N, C-alpha and C positions, 0 to 999 in steps of 0.2 A: 511625665515631663517635669523637670526641675530646672532651676537657674544655677549657673556656675559662671565663675570669672575665667575668661580664656583670652589670650592674645593672638587672635587668629590673623591679624594683619601687621603685626610688628610694630604697632603704635601704642602698645600698653593694654592691660587687661581691661576687658568690659564684660558686662553680664550678658551671657547668651542662654537661649533656650537649650536644654540637653534632653534628648529622647533616649532611653534604654530599648534596644531592638532585641528580638528574640534570637538567641544563638542558634546556630545551624551546626549540627555535628560535622566535624571534619573539614569546615570551610568558614573561615571567619568572614569572608568577603560576601558570601551568600546572605548574611544576615543584614546587610547595608546596600545591596544592589538588587533591582527588579523586585522590590517589595512595595507594599502600600506606603504611600507618604504618611508619616506619623502626626502631622500637623492636623488638628481638629477640623473636620469637614472639608479637607482639601480634595481627597477622591483621586489623586494623581498617583503616579509611580516614581518611586526613586530609582534613578539610572545613573550609571558610571558617566562621569564628565572630568576626568583627568587631565585630559590634553590642555595644555597651557595653564593649569592650575595647580597640579601637583597631586601626590599620591592621596588617595582617599577622598577627593573631591566628588561630590554628589550633587545632583539637583532633582527636583521632581518635575515631571513632565507629562503631558497627554500622550501616551503610547498608542501606537496604531496597530492593528492586527498582525502586521508583519514585524512588529518589534522596534520600528523606529519612532522619532518624535520630531516634532518642529521645534526650532529655536523659540519662536513666538509662544509656545505653550509652557515654557519654563516658568516656574513660580517660585519654589523655594530652593535655597542653597545651603548645603550642609558640608562639614568636615567629618569623616569617619573617624573615630578613634575607638581603642580597645584598651580598656582597663587591665584585661586579661583575655585569653582565648574564650572564655565563657561570658564575657561582658561587653559586647559591642554597643557603641552609642553613636548617635549622630548629633553634632552640634550644629545649630541653625545660625546661618550668616544672615542675619535680618537686614543689615545695611545693604545687602546686595540684590535685594528682592523687588519685584514690581508685581502689580496685580495682573492677572490674565483673565479676560472675560470668558464667562461659561458659554459652551454652545449647547 
């Protein structure tokens, strides 16, 4: 994890945590979808969450056996970016987060 300046909300650049993700051959989106959350000690899964947010938006949530997740389990918010096809990253939206109780 590193810190970089990004303007994620159109209000000016701010420092955000950036996580380099492991590339997946022939599928750039597989590196940032249905993978373990990169935030230390989180233990949830990064899932697709583009509806109403835009391309590349992801959240981590507690995924059930059938692949679904409850809105109440969403913990971290991310924007997926690609420096190139071999360098996927997740930029964390810390401002949009809230704590989720452990079960």
